[in-house]
GUKOLKOL-284272 format. One record per residue: residue number from 0; residue in three letters; chain; x, y, z of N, C-alpha, C in turn. Coordinates in pm, 1 decimal, always signed. Each point is the difference from the previous one (the first is absolute). Example, Ala and Ser with C-alpha at 12.3 -4.5 7.8 and 13.67 -1.06 7.14 Angstrom:
<recs>
+------+------+-------+----------+----------+----------+----------+----------+----------+----------+----------+----------+
! volo ! timi ! lumgu !     n.px !     n.py !     n.pz !    ca.px !    ca.py !    ca.pz !     c.px !     c.py !     c.pz !
+------+------+-------+----------+----------+----------+----------+----------+----------+----------+----------+----------+
!    0 !  ALA !     A !  +1319.0 !   -569.0 !   +780.0 !    -89.0 !   +119.0 !     +0.0 !    +90.0 !   +120.0 !     +0.0 !
!    1 !  SER !     A !    -35.0 !   +105.0 !    -72.0 !    +82.0 !   +119.0 !     +6.0 !    -77.0 !   +109.0 !    +73.0 !
+------+------+-------+----------+----------+----------+----------+----------+----------+----------+----------+----------+
</recs>
This chain:
<recs>
+------+------+-------+----------+----------+----------+----------+----------+----------+----------+----------+----------+
! volo ! timi ! lumgu !     n.px !     n.py !     n.pz !    ca.px !    ca.py !    ca.pz !     c.px !     c.py !     c.pz !
+------+------+-------+----------+----------+----------+----------+----------+----------+----------+----------+----------+
!    0 !  UNK !     A !  +3521.7 !  +3252.2 !  +2350.9 !     -4.7 !    -90.7 !   -109.9 !    +12.9 !   -157.8 !     -7.1 !
!    1 !  UNK !     A !    -43.1 !     -0.7 !   -104.7 !    -39.5 !   -146.2 !    -28.6 !   +154.8 !    -72.8 !    -55.1 !
!    2 !  UNK !     A !    +17.7 !   -119.1 !    +77.2 !   +116.1 !    -79.3 !    -27.7 !    -31.1 !    -91.2 !    -90.6 !
!    3 !  UNK !     A !    +77.4 !    -86.7 !    -82.3 !    -13.0 !    -69.0 !   -127.6 !    -30.5 !   -144.4 !    +81.8 !
!    4 !  UNK !     A !   -123.9 !   -109.8 !    -32.4 !    -13.8 !    -98.6 !    +41.2 !    -62.9 !    -69.6 !   -111.2 !
!    5 !  UNK !     A !     +9.4 !   -108.6 !    +60.6 !    -52.3 !   -134.8 !   -130.4 !   -142.3 !     +9.4 !    -90.0 !
!    6 !  UNK !     A !    +12.0 !     +3.5 !   -135.7 !   -109.5 !     +7.0 !    -54.1 !     -3.1 !   +173.5 !    -23.1 !
!    7 !  UNK !     A !    +43.6 !   +106.1 !    +32.5 !    +99.3 !   +123.6 !    -45.1 !     -0.9 !    -14.9 !   -110.9 !
!    8 !  UNK !     A !    -17.0 !   +117.9 !   -121.0 !    +37.3 !    +14.8 !   -119.9 !   +148.0 !   +125.9 !    +25.4 !
!    9 !  UNK !     A !    +67.6 !    -54.3 !    -20.3 !   +107.3 !   +106.3 !    +33.1 !    +67.1 !    +19.5 !   -119.0 !
!   10 !  UNK !     A !    +51.3 !   +148.3 !    -51.2 !   +143.4 !    +62.2 !    -87.3 !   +149.6 !    +58.6 !    +97.4 !
!   11 !  UNK !     A !    +92.9 !   -101.5 !    -60.1 !   +120.5 !    +14.0 !    +68.3 !   +106.3 !     +4.9 !   -113.5 !
!   12 !  UNK !     A !    +61.9 !    +87.9 !    +29.1 !   +145.9 !    +37.1 !    -81.6 !   +113.6 !    -63.1 !   +132.6 !
!   13 !  UNK !     A !    +67.2 !   -101.6 !   -112.1 !    +86.5 !    -54.0 !    +88.5 !   +138.9 !    -47.4 !    -97.0 !
!   14 !  UNK !     A !    +98.3 !     -2.9 !    +47.0 !   +181.2 !    -55.9 !    -60.2 !     +4.3 !   -108.9 !    +57.6 !
!   15 !  UNK !     A !    +54.8 !    -69.1 !    -63.1 !    +38.4 !   -188.5 !    +33.6 !   +120.7 !    +12.1 !    -63.3 !
!   16 !  UNK !     A !    +89.1 !    -35.4 !   +114.5 !   +179.6 !    -36.4 !     +6.1 !    +18.9 !   -142.9 !     +4.8 !
!   17 !  UNK !     A !   +119.9 !    -51.3 !    -32.0 !    +48.1 !   -108.4 !     -8.0 !   +145.5 !    +21.9 !   +166.4 !
!   18 !  UNK !     A !    +28.8 !    -92.5 !    +33.6 !    +89.8 !    +51.5 !   +129.9 !   +135.1 !    +64.7 !    -68.9 !
!   19 !  UNK !     A !    +31.4 !     -9.9 !   -131.5 !    +97.0 !    +86.3 !    -32.3 !    -57.0 !   +112.7 !    -41.2 !
!   20 !  UNK !     A !   -116.3 !    +79.9 !     +9.4 !    -18.9 !   +153.7 !    -38.6 !    -54.2 !    -23.9 !   -176.7 !
!   21 !  UNK !     A !    -17.2 !    -94.8 !    -22.0 !    -16.5 !    +30.9 !   -147.0 !   -173.9 !    -29.0 !    +17.7 !
!   22 !  UNK !     A !    -25.7 !   +137.7 !    -70.0 !   -163.1 !    -26.8 !    +11.0 !    -87.1 !    -83.1 !   -102.8 !
!   23 !  UNK !     A !    -53.0 !    -93.3 !    +16.9 !    -70.6 !    -55.6 !   -107.5 !   -153.5 !    +37.6 !    -31.5 !
!   24 !  UNK !     A !    -66.5 !    +65.8 !    +70.9 !   -114.7 !    +53.7 !    -37.3 !    -41.3 !   +164.0 !    +51.2 !
!   25 !  UNK !     A !    -67.8 !    +89.2 !    -14.3 !    -29.7 !    +82.7 !    +62.7 !   -134.3 !   +105.2 !    -85.6 !
!   26 !  UNK !     A !    -96.1 !    +35.7 !    +81.0 !   -113.7 !    +57.8 !    -62.1 !    +15.9 !   +154.4 !    +18.7 !
!   27 !  UNK !     A !   +126.1 !    +57.4 !    +50.3 !    -22.3 !   +101.6 !     -8.8 !    -23.4 !   +105.0 !   -135.7 !
!   28 !  UNK !     A !    +68.6 !    -33.9 !   -107.3 !    -15.3 !    +18.1 !   -126.6 !   -150.7 !    -19.1 !   -109.5 !
!   29 !  UNK !     A !    -81.8 !    -89.9 !    +86.6 !   -121.5 !     -1.4 !    -16.1 !   -150.0 !    +26.8 !   +116.3 !
!   30 !  UNK !     A !    -94.5 !     +3.4 !    -62.3 !   -110.5 !    -44.8 !   +102.4 !     +6.2 !    -82.7 !   +107.8 !
!   31 !  UNK !     A !    -25.2 !    +66.5 !   +119.4 !    +40.2 !   -102.6 !   +130.6 !    -73.9 !   -139.2 !    -12.9 !
!   32 !  UNK !     A !    +51.0 !   -114.8 !    +32.4 !    -66.2 !   -149.1 !    -39.8 !   -165.2 !    +13.4 !   +152.5 !
!   33 !  UNK !     A !    -46.7 !    -50.3 !    -95.0 !   -130.3 !    +10.5 !    +67.5 !   -103.2 !   -153.9 !    +20.1 !
!   34 !  UNK !     A !     +2.7 !    -85.6 !   +100.6 !    -57.1 !   -140.4 !    +12.5 !    -45.2 !    +38.3 !   +100.5 !
!   35 !  UNK !     A !    -58.3 !   -121.4 !    +91.6 !   -113.0 !    -14.7 !   +136.0 !    +96.0 !    -95.0 !    +53.6 !
!   36 !  UNK !     A !    +64.8 !    +44.5 !   +118.7 !    +57.0 !    -62.1 !    +98.9 !    -62.7 !   -155.8 !    +48.9 !
!   37 !  UNK !     A !   +107.9 !    -97.2 !    +16.3 !    -68.3 !   -141.1 !    +24.8 !    -35.5 !    -68.9 !    -82.7 !
!   38 !  UNK !     A !    -29.0 !    +25.4 !   -126.7 !    -72.9 !    -81.1 !    -83.8 !   +109.5 !    -53.0 !    -84.8 !
!   39 !  UNK !     A !   +117.4 !     -7.8 !     +2.0 !   +129.3 !    -86.1 !    -66.1 !    +16.4 !   +106.5 !   -157.1 !
!   40 !  UNK !     A !    -20.1 !    +82.7 !    +25.4 !    +27.9 !   +103.6 !   -135.0 !   +133.7 !     +7.2 !    -17.2 !
!   41 !  UNK !     A !    +31.5 !    +26.3 !   +156.9 !   +178.3 !    +25.0 !     +6.3 !    +71.3 !   -114.5 !    +45.3 !
!   42 !  UNK !     A !   +109.8 !    +15.9 !    +48.7 !    +60.5 !    -80.4 !    +60.7 !    -22.9 !    -32.6 !   +147.1 !
!   43 !  UNK !     A !     +9.9 !    -88.4 !    +58.4 !    -40.2 !    +33.2 !   +158.0 !    +68.5 !    +87.6 !   +117.5 !
!   44 !  UNK !     A !    +93.1 !    +22.5 !    -66.8 !   +127.3 !    +84.3 !   +103.9 !    -65.8 !   +137.8 !     +7.6 !
!   45 !  UNK !     A !     -6.3 !    +28.4 !   -156.2 !    -55.1 !   +105.1 !    -63.1 !   -111.5 !    +74.3 !    +95.8 !
!   46 !  UNK !     A !   -116.9 !   -104.9 !     -8.8 !   -158.9 !     +3.4 !    +70.9 !    +31.6 !    +55.5 !   +136.2 !
!   47 !  UNK !     A !    +96.7 !   -105.1 !    +36.2 !     +7.4 !    +19.4 !   +189.1 !    +51.0 !   +146.9 !    +24.9 !
!   48 !  UNK !     A !   +123.2 !    +47.3 !    -94.5 !    +30.7 !   +129.1 !    +53.9 !    -24.8 !   +136.3 !     -1.6 !
!   49 !  UNK !     A !   -143.8 !     -3.0 !    -89.1 !    -87.8 !    +98.7 !    -73.0 !   -119.3 !     -7.7 !   +164.3 !
!   50 !  UNK !     A !    -26.9 !   -133.6 !    +47.4 !   -149.7 !    +14.7 !    +38.0 !    +66.5 !    +99.1 !   +178.3 !
!   51 !  UNK !     A !   -111.7 !    +73.7 !    +78.9 !    +71.0 !    +80.0 !    +45.7 !    +25.0 !   +148.4 !    -16.1 !
!   52 !  UNK !     A !    +53.9 !    -19.0 !   -142.0 !    +32.1 !   +150.1 !    -53.8 !   -108.3 !   +121.4 !    +10.3 !
!   53 !  UNK !     A !    +60.7 !   +106.1 !    +25.8 !    -86.1 !   +125.9 !    -14.0 !     +9.7 !    +20.2 !   -149.4 !
!   54 !  UNK !     A !   -107.5 !    +77.4 !    -65.7 !    +62.5 !    +72.3 !   -114.2 !    +68.4 !   +104.1 !     +3.9 !
!   55 !  UNK !     A !   +100.2 !    +65.9 !    -75.7 !   +132.8 !    +38.8 !    +29.2 !   +102.7 !    -44.5 !    +45.9 !
!   56 !  UNK !     A !     -4.5 !   -109.9 !    +85.0 !   +172.0 !    -60.7 !    +63.4 !    +18.7 !    -73.3 !   -107.5 !
!   57 !  UNK !     A !   +141.6 !     -6.6 !    +56.2 !    +59.2 !    -31.3 !    -68.6 !    +83.4 !    -98.1 !    +46.3 !
!   58 !  UNK !     A !   +109.7 !   -125.0 !     +3.4 !    +81.0 !    -51.2 !    +56.4 !    +82.4 !   -154.0 !    -87.0 !
!   59 !  UNK !     A !   +109.8 !     -2.5 !    +49.6 !   +115.8 !   -136.2 !    -69.6 !    -37.6 !   -112.3 !    +48.9 !
!   60 !  UNK !     A !    -35.9 !   -108.5 !    -61.3 !    -17.0 !   -113.1 !    +19.7 !    +75.8 !    -80.2 !    -34.8 !
!   61 !  UNK !     A !    +91.9 !   -121.1 !    +18.2 !    +71.4 !    -77.1 !    -51.1 !   -152.1 !   -138.3 !    +52.9 !
!   62 !  UNK !     A !    +22.0 !    -70.9 !   -143.9 !    -96.3 !   -142.3 !     +9.1 !    +72.8 !   -112.5 !    -35.2 !
!   63 !  UNK !     A !    -13.5 !   -129.7 !    +74.8 !   +134.9 !    -75.6 !    -19.3 !    -95.2 !    -52.5 !   -113.8 !
!   64 !  UNK !     A !    +79.4 !   -130.9 !    -36.2 !    -36.3 !    -68.3 !   -151.9 !   -131.9 !    -64.3 !    +28.4 !
!   65 !  UNK !     A !    +29.8 !    -77.0 !   +103.9 !   -153.3 !    -61.2 !    +48.2 !   -115.3 !    +75.8 !     -4.6 !
!   66 !  UNK !     A !     -7.7 !   +136.0 !    +10.2 !   -140.4 !    +54.4 !    +34.1 !    +33.6 !    +52.3 !   -162.7 !
!   67 !  UNK !     A !    +51.7 !    +39.1 !    -98.7 !    +31.4 !    +51.8 !    -95.4 !    -17.7 !   -173.5 !   -119.5 !
!   68 !  UNK !     A !    +82.4 !     +0.0 !    -58.3 !    -43.3 !    -70.2 !   -122.3 !    +75.9 !   -146.8 !     -8.8 !
!   69 !  UNK !     A !    +60.4 !    -25.5 !   +129.5 !     +6.3 !   -136.0 !    +58.8 !   +119.9 !    -34.5 !    -46.5 !
!   70 !  UNK !     A !    +73.9 !    -76.0 !    +56.8 !   +149.2 !   -125.4 !    -28.7 !     +5.1 !    +37.4 !   -126.2 !
!   71 !  UNK !     A !   +162.3 !     -2.6 !    -60.8 !    -23.1 !    -81.6 !   -103.4 !     +2.6 !   -134.9 !     -0.9 !
!   72 !  UNK !     A !    -86.2 !    -45.2 !    -88.1 !    +36.6 !   -199.8 !     +6.6 !    +33.0 !    -14.8 !   -157.2 !
!   73 !  UNK !     A !   +112.8 !    -51.1 !    +30.3 !    +63.6 !    -96.0 !    -80.1 !    -43.8 !    -58.9 !   -100.3 !
!   74 !  UNK !     A !    -98.0 !    -84.3 !    +74.7 !   -110.2 !    -88.1 !    -92.4 !    -89.9 !    +60.9 !   -113.9 !
!   75 !  UNK !     A !    +35.5 !   +147.7 !    +21.4 !    -91.3 !    +61.8 !   -140.7 !    +80.6 !    +31.2 !   -118.0 !
!   76 !  UNK !     A !    +99.1 !    -58.8 !    -14.4 !    +85.7 !    +58.3 !    -88.0 !    +36.9 !   -165.4 !    -87.1 !
!   77 !  UNK !     A !    -37.3 !     +2.4 !   -114.2 !     +1.0 !    -69.8 !    -55.9 !    +62.7 !    +30.7 !   -144.3 !
!   78 !  UNK !     A !    +83.4 !   -138.4 !    -51.1 !   +118.0 !    +16.7 !   -104.0 !    -73.3 !    -89.8 !   -124.5 !
!   79 !  UNK !     A !    -25.0 !    +82.8 !   -120.6 !    -99.8 !   -105.4 !    -74.8 !   +127.6 !    +13.0 !   -187.3 !
!   80 !  UNK !     A !    -45.7 !    -74.1 !    -42.2 !    +61.7 !    -58.1 !   -118.1 !    -54.1 !   +139.1 !    -77.8 !
!   81 !  UNK !     A !    +82.5 !    +31.2 !    -78.9 !    -13.3 !   +142.0 !    -68.6 !   -118.3 !    -49.1 !   -162.5 !
!   82 !  UNK !     A !    +67.3 !   -125.9 !    -21.5 !   -125.6 !    -26.9 !   -108.3 !   -137.5 !    -46.1 !    +78.5 !
!   83 !  UNK !     A !    -40.5 !    +33.8 !    +99.5 !   -100.4 !    +47.7 !    +28.0 !   -112.1 !   +107.8 !    -21.1 !
!   84 !  UNK !     A !    +72.1 !   +100.1 !    -45.9 !    -27.7 !   +113.5 !    -20.3 !    -40.2 !    -10.3 !   -188.2 !
!   85 !  UNK !     A !   -113.3 !    +49.1 !    -43.5 !    -15.2 !    +18.1 !    -83.5 !    +89.9 !    +50.2 !    -84.0 !
!   86 !  UNK !     A !    +38.8 !    -28.4 !   -191.4 !    +80.9 !    +58.3 !    -36.4 !    +47.3 !   +204.0 !     -2.2 !
!   87 !  UNK !     A !    -91.0 !    +33.1 !    -12.0 !    -61.4 !   +118.7 !    -21.2 !    +64.8 !   +105.7 !   +120.2 !
!   88 !  UNK !     A !    -24.3 !    -80.9 !   +149.2 !    +15.6 !    +50.5 !   +113.2 !   +189.3 !     +5.8 !    +66.1 !
!   89 !  UNK !     A !    +74.0 !   +107.1 !    -33.0 !   +143.8 !    -34.0 !    +72.7 !     +2.9 !    +70.3 !   +147.4 !
!   90 !  UNK !     A !    -29.8 !    -59.7 !    +83.4 !     +0.5 !    +42.6 !    +96.0 !   +131.1 !    +44.1 !    +50.7 !
!   91 !  UNK !     A !    -18.8 !   +121.7 !    +80.1 !   +118.5 !    +97.2 !    +47.5 !    +10.6 !     +8.2 !   +155.6 !
!   92 !  UNK !     A !    +91.4 !    +54.8 !    +58.7 !     -3.8 !    +10.9 !   +134.6 !    -82.1 !    +89.9 !    +41.5 !
!   93 !  UNK !     A !    -69.3 !    -20.3 !   +150.4 !   -106.6 !   +139.5 !    +14.1 !   -179.5 !    +33.3 !    -62.5 !
!   94 !  UNK !     A !    +38.0 !   -111.0 !   -124.5 !   -114.3 !    -36.9 !    -83.9 !   -120.3 !    -80.8 !   +109.8 !
!   95 !  UNK !     A !   -155.7 !    +32.1 !    -42.6 !    -73.3 !    -81.3 !   +108.5 !    -90.2 !    -47.1 !    -76.0 !
!   96 !  UNK !     A !    -42.6 !   -111.7 !    +46.2 !   -111.1 !    -95.1 !    -50.7 !   -136.2 !    -41.9 !    +97.8 !
!   97 !  UNK !     A !    -72.6 !    -26.6 !    -52.9 !    -93.7 !    -41.5 !    +52.0 !    -53.9 !   -141.5 !     -8.4 !
!   98 !  UNK !     A !     +1.6 !   -102.6 !   +124.6 !     -0.6 !   -147.3 !    -37.3 !   -101.3 !    -43.6 !    +94.8 !
!   99 !  UNK !     A !    -80.4 !   -115.4 !     -7.2 !    -96.6 !    -52.9 !    +18.6 !    +55.6 !   -130.7 !    +66.5 !
!  100 !  UNK !     A !    -28.1 !    -64.6 !   +126.3 !    +17.3 !   -133.6 !     +9.4 !   -112.0 !    -62.5 !   +105.2 !
!  101 !  UNK !     A !    -38.5 !    -57.4 !     +0.3 !   -132.8 !    -48.4 !   +106.4 !   -114.6 !   +102.4 !    +13.7 !
!  102 !  UNK !     A !    -35.9 !    +44.2 !   -111.5 !   -115.0 !    +85.7 !    +13.1 !    +11.6 !   +175.4 !    +45.0 !
!  103 !  UNK !     A !   +143.0 !     +6.1 !    +43.7 !    +68.6 !   +145.5 !    +42.5 !    +96.0 !    +21.4 !   -110.9 !
!  104 !  UNK !     A !    -32.2 !   +139.1 !    -17.4 !   +114.4 !    +98.2 !    -73.7 !    +94.1 !    +77.6 !   +104.2 !
!  105 !  UNK !     A !   +146.0 !     +6.4 !    -52.3 !    +73.7 !    +72.4 !    +85.7 !    +85.8 !    +53.2 !   -120.0 !
!  106 !  UNK !     A !    +60.4 !   +107.6 !    +33.3 !    +71.1 !    +43.3 !    -27.0 !   +198.3 !    -17.6 !    +14.8 !
!  107 !  UNK !     A !    +59.9 !    -46.2 !   -101.0 !   +124.3 !    -12.3 !    +44.6 !   +128.2 !    +80.9 !   -114.3 !
!  108 !  UNK !     A !    +56.9 !    +31.2 !    +83.5 !   +122.9 !    +63.4 !    -56.1 !   +103.5 !    -78.1 !    -53.7 !
!  109 !  UNK !     A !    +71.3 !    +52.4 !   -128.9 !   +124.7 !    -74.4 !    -44.4 !   +128.1 !    +49.2 !    +45.8 !
!  110 !  UNK !     A !    +60.1 !    -60.6 !   +134.1 !   +127.6 !    +17.2 !     -5.8 !   +107.8 !    -35.6 !    -18.9 !
!  111 !  UNK !     A !    +74.5 !    -76.2 !    -89.9 !    +64.3 !    -65.7 !    -92.3 !    -36.8 !    -57.8 !    -97.7 !
!  112 !  UNK !     A !    +69.5 !     +2.0 !   -119.3 !    +16.5 !    -49.5 !   -120.8 !   +117.7 !    -39.5 !    -65.4 !
!  113 !  UNK !     A !    +25.9 !   -128.7 !    -47.9 !    +64.8 !    -64.5 !    -80.2 !    -42.3 !    -91.3 !    -83.4 !
!  114 !  UNK !     A !    +99.2 !    -49.0 !    -65.0 !     +3.0 !    -68.8 !   -163.7 !   -120.9 !    -98.6 !    +20.8 !
!  115 !  UNK !     A !     +5.1 !    -23.3 !   +130.7 !   -131.9 !   -192.3 !    +52.1 !    -68.6 !     +7.7 !    +55.3 !
!  116 !  UNK !     A !    -29.5 !   +170.1 !    +93.7 !    -71.6 !    -13.1 !    +94.1 !    -51.9 !   +181.4 !    +15.2 !
!  117 !  UNK !     A !   -113.0 !    -25.1 !    +21.5 !    -78.0 !   +101.9 !    +67.2 !     -1.7 !    +18.2 !   +170.9 !
!  118 !  UNK !     A !     -4.2 !    +64.9 !   +104.5 !    +22.1 !     -4.4 !   +145.4 !   -118.3 !   +153.8 !     +5.5 !
!  119 !  UNK !     A !    -78.1 !   -128.0 !    +79.5 !   -161.5 !   +106.4 !    +21.6 !    -20.0 !    -21.2 !   +129.7 !
!  120 !  UNK !     A !    -19.6 !   +152.2 !    +49.4 !    -20.5 !     +6.5 !   +164.6 !   -129.2 !    +51.0 !    +34.5 !
!  121 !  UNK !     A !    -81.8 !   -123.5 !    +96.7 !   -115.1 !    +92.6 !     +6.0 !    -33.1 !   +115.0 !   +169.0 !
!  122 !  UNK !     A !   +125.7 !    -28.7 !    +32.7 !    -21.8 !    +95.4 !   +102.9 !    -11.5 !   +182.9 !    -23.0 !
!  123 !  UNK !     A !    -74.6 !    +22.1 !    +98.2 !    -49.9 !   +142.1 !    -30.1 !   +176.9 !    +52.0 !    -16.6 !
!  124 !  UNK !     A !    -12.6 !   +123.3 !    -60.2 !   +169.3 !    +56.2 !    +14.0 !     +4.6 !    +76.8 !   +142.0 !
!  125 !  UNK !     A !    -13.0 !     +5.6 !    +71.6 !    -13.9 !    +33.5 !   +129.3 !    -31.3 !   -105.1 !   +130.7 !
!  126 !  UNK !     A !    +43.8 !   -136.2 !    -79.3 !    -20.6 !   -106.9 !    +95.9 !   +112.9 !    +14.2 !    +72.9 !
!  127 !  UNK !     A !    -17.0 !    -10.2 !   +115.8 !   +143.4 !     +4.4 !   +134.6 !    +40.4 !   +130.4 !    +28.1 !
!  128 !  UNK !     A !    -71.9 !    +87.5 !    -46.5 !    +48.4 !   +159.3 !    +26.1 !    -49.7 !    +30.7 !   +124.2 !
!  129 !  UNK !     A !    +47.8 !    +85.7 !   +114.2 !    -28.5 !    +66.3 !    +87.2 !    -64.5 !    +94.3 !    -94.3 !
!  130 !  UNK !     A !   -114.3 !   +101.7 !    +14.5 !     -1.9 !   +128.8 !    -38.8 !    -27.1 !    +73.0 !    +87.1 !
!  131 !  UNK !     A !    +55.7 !   +141.9 !    -46.2 !    -41.5 !    +79.1 !   +127.6 !    -88.4 !   +138.2 !   -112.1 !
!  132 !  UNK !     A !    -82.8 !    +81.0 !    +82.2 !   -107.1 !    +30.2 !    -69.1 !    -16.5 !   +146.6 !    +69.6 !
!  133 !  UNK !     A !    +42.6 !   +109.1 !    -67.5 !    -39.0 !   +126.2 !    +50.7 !   -127.1 !    +86.7 !    -20.7 !
!  134 !  UNK !     A !   -126.8 !    -44.6 !    +83.0 !   -107.2 !     -0.5 !    +25.6 !    -78.4 !   +136.8 !    +11.6 !
!  135 !  UNK !     A !    -89.3 !    +88.7 !   -116.1 !    -46.9 !   +117.4 !    +25.5 !   -174.8 !    -25.9 !    -34.9 !
!  136 !  UNK !     A !   -101.3 !    -25.5 !   +127.3 !   -129.7 !     -6.3 !    +11.6 !    -57.9 !   +119.6 !    -58.1 !
!  137 !  UNK !     A !    -41.8 !    +32.2 !   -155.5 !    -94.4 !    +92.6 !    -25.2 !   -109.7 !    +11.3 !     +9.2 !
!  138 !  UNK !     A !   -103.0 !    -38.2 !    -10.4 !   -145.2 !    -45.5 !    +67.4 !    -22.0 !   -119.6 !    +13.1 !
!  139 !  UNK !     A !    -97.1 !    -21.7 !    +66.4 !   -103.8 !    -64.1 !    +48.5 !   -152.4 !     -0.1 !   -101.7 !
!  140 !  UNK !     A !    +11.0 !    -41.2 !   -105.8 !   -138.9 !    +32.8 !    -64.0 !   -124.5 !    -30.9 !    +51.6 !
+------+------+-------+----------+----------+----------+----------+----------+----------+----------+----------+----------+
</recs>
């Protein structure tokens, strides 16, 4: 039976949890995730964990933050004057906006709002987190 390797298109079921057991994502209630190994479509640790697996095989792996979404970086948190938002936009905690700077676009999440300021965070929501995945390689396409 073939083992998954770089360049293969794979279909995988997964459940991702945080250290406290909170499930942050799962494919179990939908179609398996399909992607090509080693092409940067998923976090590096996910790619590495699936490499060498055979169809039908399952395993549990913990991916350190460095091989997932990286460390949480405080320099990616920005406090802006509320007046910088157009009057018709009332930002709320959890809202997301797309910003552009130096020709690059990125998504920020609103993490705090008060009368004077809005705090925006450009970190990925899972930055700084070690992630545990239960993986099942469904097939190599």
